[in-house]
C-alpha positions in Angstrom: 0.0 0.0 0.0 1.2 3.5 -0.8 1.6 5.9 2.1 2.0 9.5 3.1 5.1 9.7 5.3 6.1 12.8 7.2 9.7 13.2 8.3 10.1 16.0 10.8 12.7 17.6 13.0 14.4 20.9 13.8 16.4 22.9 11.3 19.8 21.5 10.7 18.9 17.8 11.3 19.3 16.5 7.8 15.7 16.6 6.3 16.7 17.8 2.9 19.7 15.4 2.9 17.4 12.5 3.5 15.0 13.7 0.8 17.9 13.7 -1.7 19.0 10.3 -0.5 15.6 8.8 -1.1 15.6 10.4 -4.6 19.0 8.9 -5.3 18.2 5.4 -4.1 14.9 5.2 -6.0 16.2 6.7 -9.2 19.1 4.2 -9.1 16.5 1.4 -9.3 15.0 3.0 -12.4 12.1 4.7 -10.6 11.2 8.3 -11.5 10.0 10.8 -8.9 8.5 14.2 -8.9 10.0 16.7 -6.4 8.2 19.6 -4.9 9.7 22.3 -2.7 8.8 25.7 -1.3 11.1 28.6 -0.4 14.4 26.6 -0.4 17.5 28.3 0.7 19.0 27.8 -2.8 16.2 29.7 -4.5 13.0 28.9 -6.4 12.6 25.5 -7.8 15.6 23.9 -6.0 15.9 21.3 -3.3 19.2 21.7 -1.5 21.2 20.3 1.4 23.7 22.0 3.6 26.1 19.3 2.6 26.2 21.1 -0.8 23.9 18.7 -2.7 21.2 20.3 -4.9 18.6 19.2 -7.5 15.8 20.8 -9.5 12.3 20.7 -8.1 8.9 22.2 -8.8 8.2 25.3 -6.7 4.9 24.6 -4.8 3.6 28.1 -4.7 0.4 29.0 -2.8 -1.8 28.5 -5.9 -0.3 25.2 -7.1 -2.6 22.1 -6.9 -0.2 19.3 -6.3 -2.7 16.6 -7.2 -3.7 18.2 -10.5 0.0 18.7 -11.3 0.8 15.0 -10.9 -2.4 14.0 -12.9 -1.3 16.4 -15.7 2.1 14.8 -15.8 0.7 11.3 -16.0 -1.9 12.3 -18.6 0.9 13.6 -20.9 2.6 10.2 -20.7 5.1 11.1 -18.0 6.3 8.6 -15.5 5.8 9.3 -11.9 6.5 6.5 -9.4 6.7 8.6 -6.2 6.5 12.1 -4.9 8.9 14.0 -2.6 7.9 17.3 -0.9 10.5 19.3 0.9 9.9 22.3 3.2 6.4 20.9 3.6 5.7 23.1 6.6 5.3 26.1 4.2 2.5 24.4 2.2 -1.2 25.3 2.9 -3.4 22.7 4.6 -5.3 22.2 1.4 -2.1 21.3 -0.4 -1.5 18.7 2.3 -4.9 17.3 1.5 -3.9 17.1 -2.2 -0.8 15.1 -1.1 -3.1 12.6 0.7 -5.2 12.4 -2.5 -2.1 11.5 -4.5 -1.6 8.6 -2.2 -5.2 7.4 -2.1 -6.3 8.0 -5.7 -3.1 7.6 -7.6 -1.5 4.9 -5.4 1.8 6.7 -5.2 4.1 7.1 -2.2 4.5 10.7 -1.0 7.5 11.5 1.2 7.1 14.9 3.0 9.9 16.6 4.9 9.6 19.7 7.1 10.0 21.3 10.5 7.1 21.0 12.9 7.1 24.3 14.8 8.1 27.8 14.0 10.4 30.2 15.9 7.6 31.0 18.3 7.2 27.2 19.1 3.8 27.3 17.2 2.8 24.6 14.7 3.1 25.4 11.1 -0.4 24.9 9.5 1.1 22.6 6.9 2.9 20.5 9.5 -0.2 20.3 11.6 -2.2 19.0 8.7 0.5 16.4 7.9 0.4 15.2 11.5 -3.4 14.9 11.2 -3.3 13.0 7.8 0.0 11.1 7.5 0.1 7.4 7.6 3.5 7.6 9.2 5.2 10.4 11.1 8.9 10.0 11.9 11.3 12.2 13.9 14.7 12.2 12.2 17.4 10.5 14.3 20.2 12.9 13.3 20.0 15.2 16.3 20.8 18.9 15.9 22.6 20.3 18.9 22.2 23.5 20.8 25.3 25.6 21.4 25.4 24.2 25.0 25.7 20.7 23.7 22.2 19.5 24.6 19.8 18.2 22.0 18.2 21.0 20.0 14.4 20.9 20.0 13.4 24.4 19.0 14.1 26.8 16.1 15.0 30.4 17.0 14.9 33.4 14.6 17.6 36.0 15.0 17.6 39.6 13.6 20.9 41.3 13.6 22.2 38.4 15.7 19.6 38.8 18.5 16.7 36.3 19.0 13.2 37.6 18.3 9.9 36.0 19.2 7.5 38.1 17.1 7.0 38.6 13.4 5.7 36.9 10.3 5.7 33.1 10.6 7.5 32.6 7.3 10.7 34.5 6.6 13.3 32.7 4.6 16.7 32.3 6.2 19.2 29.6 7.3 21.2 28.5 10.3 24.4 29.1 8.3 23.5 32.8 8.2 22.6 33.4 11.8 24.7 36.6 12.0 22.9 38.1 9.0 20.0 40.4 9.2 17.6 37.5 9.4 18.9 34.1 10.4 18.0 31.0 12.4 19.6 29.0 15.2 18.6 25.7 16.8 18.4 25.7 20.6 17.4 23.4 23.4 14.1 24.3 25.2 15.9 25.9 28.2 17.9 28.4 26.1 15.0 29.0 23.7 12.9 30.1 26.7 15.7 32.3 28.0 16.3 33.6 24.4 19.9 32.6 24.9 21.6 32.3 21.5 25.2 31.3 21.0 26.1 34.9 20.3 24.6 36.0 23.6 26.4 33.3 25.4 29.8 34.2 23.9 29.2 37.8 24.7 28.7 36.9 28.4 25.3 38.5 28.5 24.0 35.8 30.9 25.4 32.6 32.4 23.5 29.6 30.9 23.2 28.3 34.4 21.6 31.3 36.0 18.1 32.5 35.5 17.5 36.2 34.9 16.5 38.0 38.1 15.1 41.4 38.4 16.3 43.1 41.6 13.4 43.7 44.0 
């Protein structure tokens, strides 16, 4: 039976690398996949890994019907054996429904990859719908690490190097550009709650073992 599988984790845990590995393994067996992505760090219509791997993909913009796109490819005689969707957290809930329809009506496996929560620790609508609909939800085993050495569980957004907790849910950036105007950093829950980034720690702004106290 075909399935809708959702692979999730924080930023920097190898989601895109796994997507590219699945594409490589299946194409090596003569299968042909269709790859969708949204707002990849490498630009429109690209699926890229921080290891330097990149491949072409279909940009799944807000108005794209994924099910209709796959049907059109098949009706033109194209071969589609499976579907990969990276950055799935950015997709609209109705696009996730379309992914489920690809599985149920076209009998194709759909592998979705994305982060679950945003920089405010709130669920992305696309990720929430995937959790609701997926046949299988897996947390990636390659653990990203907070600057303190603990397992990173939260995504933090930085602006000018300082952590922020307000703003638009989707602003494209990367953990490799955390010192840029808009960047991201993965943190453990404790340091996310304290808004303690690696830059703040290195600056000695606050000891990681001491809670902020306001003098009475």
